[in-house]
C-alpha positions in Angstrom: -23.4 15.4 27.7 -21.5 13.7 30.5 -21.2 10.4 32.3 -19.5 9.8 35.8 -16.7 7.2 35.3 -14.7 5.3 37.9 -11.8 2.8 37.9 -9.2 1.6 40.3 -5.6 3.0 39.9 -2.5 1.0 40.0 -1.9 2.4 43.6 -5.2 0.9 44.7 -7.1 4.3 45.0 -10.5 4.8 43.1 -10.4 7.4 40.3 -13.5 9.2 39.8 -14.1 11.7 36.8 -17.0 13.4 35.2 -16.5 12.8 31.5 -18.0 15.4 29.2 -18.5 14.7 25.5 -20.7 16.2 22.6 -24.3 15.4 22.2 -24.8 13.1 19.1 -27.4 14.5 16.7 -28.4 12.4 13.6 -31.4 12.2 11.3 -30.7 8.9 9.5 -30.3 5.4 10.8 -26.9 5.1 9.2 -25.8 8.3 10.9 -27.2 7.2 14.3 -25.1 4.0 14.2 -21.7 5.8 13.5 -19.6 6.6 16.4 -17.8 9.9 17.3 -14.8 10.0 19.5 -13.7 12.3 22.3 -10.3 12.1 23.9 -9.9 13.3 27.6 -7.5 13.2 30.4 -7.7 12.4 34.1 -5.4 11.5 36.9 -5.3 9.8 40.2 -5.7 12.2 43.0 -3.6 10.1 45.4 -0.6 9.3 43.3 -1.0 11.6 40.4 -0.8 8.9 37.6 -2.3 10.3 34.4 -4.8 8.3 32.3 -6.1 8.7 28.8 -9.8 8.4 28.4 -11.5 7.8 25.1 -15.3 8.3 24.9 -17.0 6.7 22.0 -20.8 7.4 21.5 -23.4 7.2 18.9 -27.2 7.9 19.1 -27.8 4.8 21.0 -25.0 4.3 23.5 -21.6 5.4 24.9 -18.4 3.4 25.5 -15.6 4.5 27.8 -12.0 3.3 27.2 -9.2 4.0 29.6 -5.6 3.6 28.6 -6.4 1.6 25.3 -8.7 -0.7 27.2 -6.3 -2.0 29.7 -8.2 -0.5 32.6 -11.7 -1.8 33.7 -13.9 1.0 34.0 -17.5 1.7 35.0 -19.8 4.5 34.2 -23.2 5.9 34.9 -26.0 6.4 32.5 -25.3 9.4 30.2 -26.9 12.7 31.2 -27.7 15.8 29.2 -26.7 19.3 30.2 -29.7 21.6 30.2 -28.3 23.6 27.3 -28.1 20.5 25.2 -31.8 19.6 25.5 -32.8 22.2 22.7 -30.7 20.1 20.2 -32.9 17.1 20.9 -36.3 18.4 21.5 -38.3 19.2 18.3 -38.9 22.9 17.7 -42.4 24.1 18.1 -43.9 25.3 14.8 -45.2 28.9 14.6 -48.4 27.5 13.5 -49.0 25.4 16.7 -47.7 28.3 18.9 -50.3 30.7 17.2 -53.0 28.2 17.7 -52.3 27.6 21.3 -52.2 31.4 22.0 -55.6 31.7 20.4 -56.9 28.9 22.6 -55.6 30.5 25.6 -57.1 33.8 24.7 -60.6 32.3 24.2 -60.3 30.4 27.5 -59.6 33.8 29.3 -62.5 35.6 27.6 -65.0 32.8 28.1 -64.6 33.2 31.9 -64.4 36.9 31.9 -67.2 38.6 33.8 -69.4 40.7 31.3 -72.9 42.0 31.6 -75.5 39.3 31.0 -77.0 41.0 28.0 -73.6 40.9 26.2 -72.6 37.5 27.2 -74.4 35.7 24.2 -72.8 38.1 21.8 -69.4 37.3 23.3 -69.9 33.6 23.1 -70.9 33.9 19.5 -67.7 35.7 18.6 -65.6 33.3 20.6 -67.1 30.2 18.9 -66.5 31.8 15.6 -62.9 32.6 16.6 -62.2 29.0 17.6 -63.3 27.5 14.3 -61.3 30.2 12.4 -58.2 29.4 14.6 -58.4 25.8 13.6 -59.0 26.6 9.9 -56.0 28.9 10.0 -53.7 26.1 11.5 -55.0 23.5 9.0 -54.3 25.9 6.1 -50.9 27.1 7.3 -49.6 23.7 8.3 -50.7 21.9 5.2 -49.3 24.7 2.9 -45.9 24.9 4.7 -45.2 21.2 4.3 -46.5 20.8 0.7 -44.8 23.7 -0.7 -41.4 23.0 1.0 -41.2 19.2 0.2 -41.2 17.9 -3.4 -42.4 14.5 -2.2 -45.5 15.9 -0.6 -46.1 18.3 -3.4 -46.2 15.3 -5.9 -48.5 13.4 -3.5 -50.9 16.4 -3.8 -50.8 16.6 -7.5 -51.3 12.8 -8.1 -54.1 12.6 -5.6 -56.1 15.7 -5.8 -58.8 15.4 -8.5 -58.5 19.0 -9.4 -55.1 18.5 -10.9 -56.1 15.4 -13.0 -58.6 17.6 -14.9 -55.8 20.0 -16.1 -54.6 19.4 -19.6 -51.2 20.4 -21.1 -49.6 20.6 -24.5 -46.1 19.3 -24.9 -45.0 22.9 -25.4 -46.5 23.9 -22.0 -45.0 21.1 -20.0 -41.7 22.7 -19.0 -43.3 26.1 -18.2 -46.0 24.4 -16.1 -43.2 22.5 -14.2 -41.2 25.7 -13.5 -44.3 27.4 -12.1 -45.9 24.3 -10.3 -45.1 25.5 -6.7 -46.7 28.9 -7.5 -49.8 27.1 -9.0 -50.0 25.0 -5.9 -49.6 27.8 -3.7 -52.4 29.8 -5.4 -54.6 26.7 -5.4 -54.2 26.1 -1.5 -54.8 29.9 -0.8 -58.1 29.7 -2.7 -59.2 26.6 -0.9 -61.6 26.8 2.1 -60.0 24.8 4.9 -63.3 24.7 6.9 -64.5 22.5 4.0 -63.9 19.5 6.2 -64.7 16.9 3.6 -61.9 18.2 1.3 -59.5 19.0 4.1 -59.9 15.4 5.6 -59.2 14.0 2.1 -56.0 16.0 1.6 -54.6 15.3 4.9 -55.0 11.7 4.7 -53.6 11.4 1.0 -50.7 13.8 1.3 -49.7 13.9 5.1 -51.1 10.4 6.0 -53.1 11.9 8.8 -56.6 10.4 9.4 -59.0 12.8 11.1 -61.2 9.9 12.0 -64.8 10.4 12.9 -65.4 14.0 13.5 -69.1 14.9 13.3 -68.5 17.5 16.0 -66.3 19.5 13.6 -68.9 19.4 10.8 -71.5 20.8 13.3 -69.0 23.5 14.5 -68.4 24.6 11.0 -72.2 24.9 10.4 -72.7 26.8 13.6 -69.9 29.0 12.7 -71.6 30.0 9.5 -74.7 31.1 11.4 -72.5 33.0 13.8 -70.6 34.9 11.1 -73.4 35.5 8.5 -76.4 35.8 10.9 -75.0 37.1 14.0 -75.7 33.9 16.0 -79.0 33.2 14.7 -80.4 30.5 12.4 -82.4 31.1 9.2 -85.6 31.1 11.3 -84.3 33.8 13.8 -83.7 31.4 16.6 -80.7 32.0 18.8 -78.0 29.2 18.7 -77.1 26.9 21.6 -73.8 28.5 22.3 -72.6 28.9 25.9 -69.5 28.6 27.8 -69.8 24.8 28.2 -70.2 24.4 24.4 -67.2 26.6 23.8 -64.9 24.7 26.3 -66.1 21.4 24.8 -65.2 22.6 21.3 -61.8 23.9 22.5 -61.0 20.4 23.9 -62.0 18.7 20.8 -60.0 21.1 18.6 -57.0 20.9 20.8 -56.9 17.1 20.7 -57.1 17.2 16.8 -54.6 19.9 16.2 -52.0 18.5 18.7 -52.4 15.2 17.1 -51.7 16.7 13.6 -48.7 18.5 15.0 -47.3 15.3 16.3 -47.8 13.6 12.8 -46.1 16.5 10.9 -43.1 16.4 13.3 -42.4 12.9 11.8 -41.4 14.2 8.4 -37.8 14.8 7.7 -36.2 17.5 5.5 -37.2 15.6 2.5 -40.8 15.3 3.4 -40.5 11.5 4.2 -41.8 10.0 7.4 -39.0 9.6 9.9 -38.5 6.0 11.3 -39.5 5.8 15.0 -36.8 4.3 17.3 -36.8 3.2 20.9 
């Protein structure tokens, strides 16, 4: 980081200096309020008088002190160097990167020129792929956070009815505790994440994310079933209403939902607790 400082030298000349100091990275509120100090030197271009510059900064602001505060100094708003921005910007998860790539692929293919007789078959496959891509994101994101954070793991065990059904003898308690993460991992792998009723409940009770009113997703899952198991036809042999407009509409719905989930899960700290949002 850097800020441009200026002050008046004893000789009357204005001293200007670009003061560089480390970016402040912190996770907790206590750490954000603590100051780090950087000592610098500058001198007057006119008379050569040296000056000691102390930069004190925390997460919120920066203070510039010249010669132990005996010199009145002004400074500009702090600026980030381009290489420092990676320290501040949240890393994109592999789950969201993959999902976006899958959406981009569908967008390219849905507008591709194919023979008319092959167009419906292509649309059926793309529709299925969209729903499967969303299911993959929902599974991998939920599993990643629950298995890596004990607080979220506990929420799942305490709120999922499946675990309340399980009974243990006293002799089994410690063994069950040691293998709990493996048990959870297997349980999640066996779940069908396009079961939207179950998925909605788990995301809300464990991750605190409310899917809201999503009848469009339930319809998409139903259509996907016909696409996968009946080749794009319903039980009566009728073709489904799937075309490029329907596919693009589903893409927009899924993108909005998944991106909202991604914002939510970025709020969790390393302990699985929701971060406090600051100005």
